[in-house]
C-alpha angles and dihedrals in degrees: 000000000000105000126189118202115191114203089011103149095087129085098284095040092053090048092052094044091050092047097049096036090057088055092056101260124137111244124193124188127213109207142153090232111039113192105155130061092251094053123094126196119247133156096211091237110064133046108248142163089301086081088081090063093047092050104088095011119133101215135025119197118186119199100155122135141112111269115260089214092105142082111287097241117158088253092052093043090055093047093049090054099041094047091057100039096041096048090048092049094050094049090053089051088052093049092051089056095049121105091206107023121193115277093229135025120197113193121192118244131159142244085233088085087084124079124259102282128176098171110016116076113222116224129174094266106037098026114127118231116201139190120261135106098278095042092047090051091056090046093052091044092053095040089056089047096052106030098082114064096161091122116046104236131143108251127194126183111212109218095195126192125203108314113215116214140129095235099070146314121085099310099085089053091048088054094047093053093045089052089054091055095255098105098112125125117301115232110329092341094223096103113111121242118207114196147160135203113250092241091054090048089057091043090052091050089052092045092055091048091053097046112066092187088071108089140141110024128359125183112229105205140099117263091243110075113171140196116274090240089056093042092055092042092055091044092054089048092052093054095041097247111143097192138050127177114221122239113219119208097258091056091047088052090052095045091047090054092049095049094039100244137110129254089225088085091063104027105045112099111231113187105173126169121200097222097155095049091049095045091056096048106264112160123201122229091200105027096157130056092236092057090049094050092046092056095042098044 
């Protein structure tokens, strides 16, 4: 296949590029700072020369968006929203101009679209979508993605949970603080953590590409979410650290202020269930957290 990944220079983009390239696919990356032969310049706002690569491609994957690992100032809130909506809009414009548009378009979204839930598992059909900054970002993102149906193309929004890998994301930081003896529960520790191993993330993306019956929204997470306190306990065990100092909310708030981020990333309970993947026969290589940790540590 010929696969275009917009915003593909981050952790997930690099994982997908490696996964699909090793299977003999051609992978091209759209980025603001092209450095490699397979990287093409785009500004994520305007249609440019990159449309030539998009025309005739099999798959488009859009991962573009300012990181939410920042303080939610008004300026950052605007940048988080605009980077997602504008990149989605310009890709739609480009697709409408293509003589041979991609057969399938996978657009990044987030499991954060669902409300804080400690007991109810959120699947694609019964999941409750609320009304706050993060959830509204996801809703606007998906609205921009699905509202234009000028060119017939299969679209799938990837409602992705925490992706565990050693190449980026939050997992290397979790291991670091755990090795320092600070890997206790965060806040009350009862908040649920939905997650997926990076290889299963790539395999799920491939599965969606290969299964035309999968459309609209798909949760990208294992079926086995677990409480934060259990997640941290099992992580400590996997790296041989017998102790882990807890982090109460007031300390997390202070730390978040100092390192310019938000406690929501740690304290929101994400309890996501991958109903559509399972219904269509997807099998996880790393379904449980112990299997994932054994592979990553």
